C-alpha positions in Angstrom: 72.1 -4.4 128.0 69.9 -4.9 125.0 71.9 -2.5 122.9 75.2 -4.4 122.7 76.0 -2.9 119.3 75.9 0.5 121.0 78.3 -0.8 123.7 80.6 -2.0 121.0 80.5 1.3 119.2 81.3 3.2 122.4 84.5 1.1 122.7 85.7 2.7 119.5 87.3 -0.3 118.1 89.1 -1.4 121.2 87.0 -4.6 121.4 85.1 -6.4 118.7 81.6 -7.8 119.3 81.6 -11.4 118.1 78.1 -12.5 119.0 75.4 -12.5 121.7 75.0 -15.5 124.0 71.7 -17.2 124.7 68.2 -15.8 124.1 68.3 -13.4 127.0 71.4 -11.6 125.5 72.6 -11.0 129.0 76.0 -12.0 127.9 78.0 -11.2 124.8 81.3 -12.5 123.4 83.9 -9.9 122.7 87.4 -10.2 121.1 89.8 -7.9 122.8 93.3 -7.7 124.2 93.6 -8.7 127.9 94.4 -5.2 129.0 91.4 -3.7 127.2 89.1 -6.5 128.5 89.8 -5.5 132.1 88.9 -1.9 131.2 85.5 -2.7 129.7 83.4 -2.0 132.8 85.1 1.4 133.1 84.8 2.2 129.4 81.0 1.4 129.3 78.7 1.8 132.2 76.4 -1.0 130.6 79.1 -3.7 131.3 78.9 -5.2 134.8 81.6 -7.8 134.7 84.2 -9.3 132.3 85.6 -12.8 132.4 87.6 -15.0 130.0 85.8 -17.4 127.6 86.9 -20.5 129.5 87.6 -23.7 127.6 86.0 -27.1 128.5 87.0 -30.6 127.6 85.2 -34.0 127.6 86.2 -36.6 130.2 87.2 -39.8 128.6 90.3 -41.8 129.0 73.9 -54.0 123.7 71.4 -56.7 122.9 73.8 -59.5 121.8 76.3 -57.8 124.0 74.0 -57.4 127.0 76.4 -59.1 129.4 79.1 -56.6 128.6 76.9 -53.9 130.1 77.9 -54.6 133.7 76.8 -51.2 134.9 73.2 -52.3 134.4 73.4 -55.8 135.7 76.6 -57.3 137.2 76.5 -61.0 138.1 80.2 -61.2 138.4 80.5 -62.0 134.7 83.8 -61.6 132.8 83.8 -58.3 131.0 85.8 -58.2 127.8 87.9 -55.1 128.5 88.3 -55.7 132.3 87.9 -59.3 133.5 85.5 -60.7 136.2 83.4 -58.2 138.1 81.7 -58.5 141.5 78.0 -59.4 141.7 75.7 -56.6 142.6 78.1 -53.8 141.7 75.7 -52.1 139.3 72.8 -49.7 139.2 70.2 -52.6 139.5 68.5 -51.6 136.3 66.5 -54.8 136.0 64.9 -54.1 139.4 64.0 -50.6 138.2 62.5 -51.9 134.9 59.8 -53.8 136.9 58.4 -50.4 137.7 59.2 -48.3 134.6 61.2 -48.5 131.4 61.1 -44.7 130.9 58.9 -42.4 128.9 59.1 -40.4 125.7 57.6 -37.5 127.6 60.9 -37.2 129.5 63.4 -35.1 127.5 67.1 -35.4 128.3 69.6 -33.0 126.8 73.2 -34.3 126.1 75.4 -31.3 125.9 78.4 -32.8 124.2 80.1 -33.6 120.9 76.8 -34.4 119.2 74.8 -37.5 118.2 75.4 -40.2 115.6 72.1 -40.1 113.7 73.3 -43.0 111.5 74.1 -45.5 114.3 71.8 -48.6 114.4 71.5 -48.4 118.2 70.7 -44.7 118.5 67.7 -44.2 116.3 64.5 -44.8 118.3 64.9 -42.3 121.1 66.0 -39.2 119.4 63.9 -36.2 120.3 62.0 -34.6 117.4 60.6 -31.1 117.2 57.3 -31.8 115.4 56.4 -28.1 115.1 59.4 -27.5 112.8 59.2 -28.3 109.0 62.6 -29.9 108.0 65.0 -27.9 105.7 62.6 -25.1 104.7 64.9 -22.4 106.1 62.1 -21.1 108.3 61.7 -20.9 112.1 58.3 -22.6 112.0 57.8 -22.9 115.7 59.2 -19.4 116.5 61.7 -20.6 119.1 64.5 -18.6 117.5 66.2 -21.7 115.9 65.7 -22.5 112.2 65.0 -26.1 111.3 66.0 -27.4 114.7 64.3 -30.8 114.2 66.8 -32.7 116.4 68.7 -30.2 118.5 71.3 -27.7 117.6 75.0 -27.4 116.8 76.6 -24.5 118.8 80.0 -25.2 117.4 79.2 -24.6 113.7 75.9 -22.8 114.4 73.5 -24.8 112.4 70.7 -27.4 112.9 72.7 -30.6 112.5 74.4 -31.7 115.8 76.1 -34.7 114.1 78.8 -36.3 116.3 82.3 -36.0 114.9 84.1 -37.3 118.0 82.0 -40.2 119.4 82.0 -39.0 123.0 78.4 -37.6 122.9 77.0 -40.6 121.2 78.5 -42.9 123.8 76.9 -40.9 126.6 73.6 -40.9 124.8 73.7 -44.7 124.3 74.1 -45.2 128.1 71.0 -43.2 128.7 68.8 -44.5 126.0 70.2 -46.8 123.3 67.7 -49.1 121.5 66.3 -52.2 123.1 65.6 -55.6 121.5 66.8 -54.7 118.0 69.4 -57.5 117.8 72.2 -54.9 118.0 74.5 -53.9 120.8 73.1 -53.7 124.3 70.5 -51.6 126.1 70.2 -48.1 127.4 68.9 -47.4 130.9 65.7 -46.1 129.4 63.8 -48.1 126.8 61.8 -44.9 126.1 63.2 -41.4 126.4 63.6 -38.3 124.3 67.3 -37.6 123.7 68.0 -34.0 122.7 71.5 -33.6 121.2 73.1 -30.2 121.9 76.5 -30.0 120.3 78.8 -27.6 122.4 82.1 -29.5 122.0 84.0 -29.8 118.7 85.6 -32.8 117.1 88.5 -32.7 119.7 86.0 -32.6 122.5 86.7 -28.9 123.3 84.2 -26.2 124.1 83.9 -22.9 125.8 81.9 -20.7 128.2 80.1 -19.3 125.2 79.0 -22.6 123.7 78.0 -24.0 127.1 75.8 -21.0 127.9 74.1 -21.2 124.5 73.6 -24.9 124.9 72.2 -24.9 128.4 69.8 -22.1 127.6 68.7 -23.8 124.4 68.1 -27.1 126.2 66.0 -25.6 129.0 64.0 -23.4 126.6 63.2 -26.4 124.5 61.8 -28.5 127.4 64.8 -30.6 128.7 64.1 -32.0 132.1 67.6 -33.3 132.7 70.9 -32.1 131.3 74.0 -34.4 131.1 77.3 -32.5 131.3 80.2 -34.9 130.8 82.9 -32.2 130.5 84.6 -29.6 132.6 87.4 -27.2 133.2 89.6 -26.1 136.2 88.5 -22.5 136.5 85.5 -21.2 138.4 83.2 -19.7 135.7 80.8 -17.0 137.1 78.8 -16.7 133.9 78.3 -20.5 133.6 77.4 -20.7 137.3 74.6 -18.1 136.9 73.2 -19.9 133.8 73.2 -23.2 135.6 71.4 -21.8 138.6 68.8 -20.3 136.3 68.4 -23.7 134.5 67.7 -25.4 137.8 65.3 -22.6 138.8 63.4 -23.3 135.6 63.1 -27.0 136.5 66.1 -28.8 135.0 68.2 -31.4 136.9 71.9 -31.2 135.9 74.3 -34.1 136.2 78.0 -33.5 135.8 81.1 -35.6 135.6 83.5 -35.1 138.5 86.6 -35.1 136.4 89.5 -37.5 135.5 92.5 -35.7 137.1 92.6 -37.7 140.4 92.1 -34.5 142.3 90.0 -33.4 145.2 87.1 -31.2 144.1 86.7 -29.9 147.7 90.0 -28.1 147.3 89.3 -24.8 145.3 92.7 -25.0 143.5 92.0 -28.5 142.3 88.2 -28.3 141.6 86.6 -29.2 138.3 83.6 -27.1 137.1 80.7 -27.3 136.5 80.8 -30.5 138.8 82.1 -28.5 141.7 79.4 -25.7 141.6 77.7 -25.8 145.0 74.1 -25.5 144.0 71.2 -27.8 144.8 69.9 -29.5 141.7 73.3 -30.4 140.3 74.8 -33.8 140.9 78.5 -34.6 140.6 79.5 -38.1 139.8 82.7 -40.2 140.4 83.6 -43.3 138.5 83.8 -46.9 139.8 84.9 -50.2 138.3 83.1 -53.6 138.0 84.5 -54.7 141.4 83.2 -51.7 143.2 86.6 -49.9 143.4 86.8 -46.2 142.8 88.6 -45.5 139.5 92.2 -44.4 140.0 91.6 -41.5 137.6 88.4 -40.2 139.2 88.2 -36.9 141.1 86.9 -37.1 144.6 85.4 -34.8 147.2 83.4 -35.6 150.3 81.5 -32.4 149.9 81.5 -31.6 146.1 81.3 -35.1 144.6 77.9 -36.7 145.5 78.1 -40.3 144.6 79.6 -42.9 142.3 78.4 -44.8 139.1 79.9 -47.3 136.7 82.7 -45.5 134.8 85.4 -48.1 134.0 85.2 -50.5 131.0 81.7 -49.2 130.1 80.3 -50.8 127.0 78.3 -48.7 124.5 77.6 -47.4 121.0 80.3 -45.3 119.4 81.0 -44.0 115.9 81.1 -46.9 113.5 80.1 -49.6 116.0 80.6 -50.5 119.7 83.3 -50.3 122.2 84.5 -49.8 125.8 85.3 -46.5 127.4 86.4 -45.3 130.9 85.9 -42.0 132.5 83.6 -40.0 134.8 82.1 -38.8 131.5 80.5 -42.2 131.3 79.6 -42.5 135.0 77.5 -39.3 134.8 75.1 -40.7 132.1 74.3 -43.6 134.4 72.9 -41.1 137.0 71.2 -39.1 134.2 69.5 -42.3 133.1 68.3 -43.1 136.6 67.0 -39.5 136.9 65.1 -40.0 133.6 63.5 -43.2 135.0 62.5 -41.3 138.1 61.1 -38.4 136.1 58.9 -40.8 134.1 57.1 -41.8 137.3 57.3 -38.6 139.3 56.6 -36.0 136.6 56.0 -33.1 139.0 59.2 -33.5 141.0 61.6 -30.6 141.2 65.4 -31.0 140.4 66.0 -30.9 144.2 63.5 -33.7 144.8 65.1 -35.8 142.1 68.5 -35.2 143.5 67.5 -36.0 147.1 65.9 -39.3 146.0 69.0 -40.3 144.0 71.4 -39.6 146.8 69.4 -41.1 149.6 68.7 -44.3 147.7 72.3 -44.9 146.6 73.8 -48.2 147.7 76.6 -47.9 150.2 80.1 -49.1 149.3 83.0 -49.5 151.7 82.7 -47.3 154.8 85.7 -45.3 154.0 84.2 -44.1 150.7 82.5 -41.5 152.7 85.8 -39.7 152.7 85.7 -39.5 148.9 82.1 -38.8 148.0 79.3 -37.2 149.9 77.2 -40.4 150.1 80.0 -43.0 149.9 77.6 -44.9 147.7 76.8 -46.1 144.1 73.7 -45.0 142.3 70.9 -47.5 142.6 67.9 -47.3 140.1 65.8 -49.9 141.9 66.1 -48.2 145.3 65.4 -44.8 143.8 62.1 -45.9 142.2 61.0 -47.9 145.2 61.9 -45.3 147.8 64.3 -47.6 149.6 67.0 -45.7 151.6 69.8 -48.1 152.7 71.4 -47.3 156.0 74.8 -45.8 155.4 77.5 -47.5 157.5 79.5 -45.3 159.8 83.0 -44.4 158.7 85.8 -45.8 160.9 86.7 -43.5 163.7 89.5 -45.3 165.6 92.8 -44.6 163.9 96.4 -45.2 164.7 98.6 -42.2 164.3 102.0 -43.0 162.8 104.8 -40.4 162.4 107.5 -40.6 159.7 110.5 -38.5 159.1 110.7 -36.5 155.9 107.9 -35.6 153.6 107.0 -38.5 151.3 105.3 -37.5 148.0 101.5 -38.2 147.8 100.1 -40.7 146.9 102.1 -43.2 148.9 101.9 -47.0 149.2 102.0 -48.9 152.4 103.2 -52.4 152.9 102.0 -54.3 156.0 103.7 -57.0 158.0 100.6 -59.2 158.0 101.8 -61.7 160.6 102.2 -59.0 163.3 98.7 -57.7 162.8 96.6 -60.8 163.5 96.9 -63.3 166.2 95.1 -65.9 164.1 97.0 -65.2 161.0 93.8 -64.2 159.2 94.2 -62.7 155.7 94.1 -58.9 156.0 93.6 -56.5 153.1 94.7 -52.9 153.0 91.5 -51.2 151.8 92.6 -47.6 151.4 94.7 -44.7 152.6 92.2 -42.2 153.7 94.1 -39.1 154.6 97.6 -37.8 154.3 98.8 -34.4 155.3 101.8 -32.7 153.8 103.3 -31.8 157.2 106.6 -33.1 158.2 104.9 -35.6 160.4 102.1 -37.1 158.4 99.0 -38.8 159.7 97.9 -41.9 157.8 94.5 -43.4 158.3 94.0 -47.1 157.3 90.9 -49.2 156.9 91.7 -52.9 157.2 89.3 -55.7 156.3 89.5 -59.3 157.6 88.8 -61.1 154.3 87.5 -64.2 155.9 84.8 -62.4 158.0 84.1 -59.8 155.3 83.6 -57.1 157.9 85.5 -53.9 158.6 87.6 -53.4 161.7 90.0 -50.7 162.9 93.3 -52.3 164.0 96.2 -50.8 165.8 99.1 -50.8 163.5 102.7 -50.7 164.9 105.0 -48.3 163.3 107.6 -51.0 162.5 105.0 -52.8 160.4 104.7 -50.0 157.9 107.0 -49.0 155.1 106.5 -45.9 153.0 107.2 -46.3 149.3 107.2 -43.4 146.8 105.1 -44.0 143.7 
């Protein structure tokens, strides 16, 4: 309702109106005891639904330093905070840069802890509202936000989204930190307009209210892509509706899958907004420089779309540079690729951008299809060239092995290597694909013959396996 004050008055002090959310005023934030909150729809016929103000958290566990940015180009170099990587496990940024290095016409909103306006590597690509006169206390452009030259702060409700945590600045740097300035490394985009929207506080905490305000602000102020490197473990109906509306208005959303090692396909374990099932939203898992899925990363063969560099990622942070790990920093790699695509295909819808990013992703190990929808790593070069690698089939011939008792999950398997290979070739246990919690568990294994570097399914004898609790 438009008359929220009237609604508050009709409640006769049982609930306090804190503020209205977004420009549409479709939602309002009330302070009320839990028992009263559930009665609101009955107490006022204007109120359709009531939900908690859920909390959200960030997910976080250069040019002289260009070689540290393995996510852009990985030659197998040694990474300071990790060690040697594997050649080709990256987003193939240099291939993409032969086609485009981005465009200032593409606006990317980073809904996070803010932006370090004083950092030497984050100055050139900050979005500027040229229709607003700085610090005159007047809403010159009539967009409803006074002096919003460089975004907005929805935590403290003013026009300075300065980062007081570092998480948002790090995400921004991955997407579009300065090039060739003799400092740090490079962003995925040499040219892009980064719009800081501060919805998380200095602890990296936010809420439904700040998220709704931030998303609506970003979309209304022309953001083509929104980076959401945060989440919570409750389905949020209000946030879901706002995200659907943002996509409907033309914004692609990229979300971090989460760092709780859980399966987002399982409703009781899912992280939101990454697990919202809506075309135009991409959920991203984290991988390391060797192409291995990060141990902390959430998975989901339906709800998590693809992987991106998210371990020992180098970038700009408050006061300098550093390394961070988390799906929070995998998501901006996909956002950055989306911005490159948008600079070339300006008229594409969020769904078209999503389809191109997923179809062009570079396949990883065949069994990764059990953990992400594509089983692949984002690939900027393929995306821009329209190259769609053939996805290898997942292994289908499995040995079923029964054990007594119910071992805790995850479990570790040790193999008697000699009994598995006639030629004594080195075998590597690649992954445990599925475990059930039934008394007789089924374990699916993918084994690689290291010498031949190809995947084969091998019959494994029961006596060759030993279950160990972790």
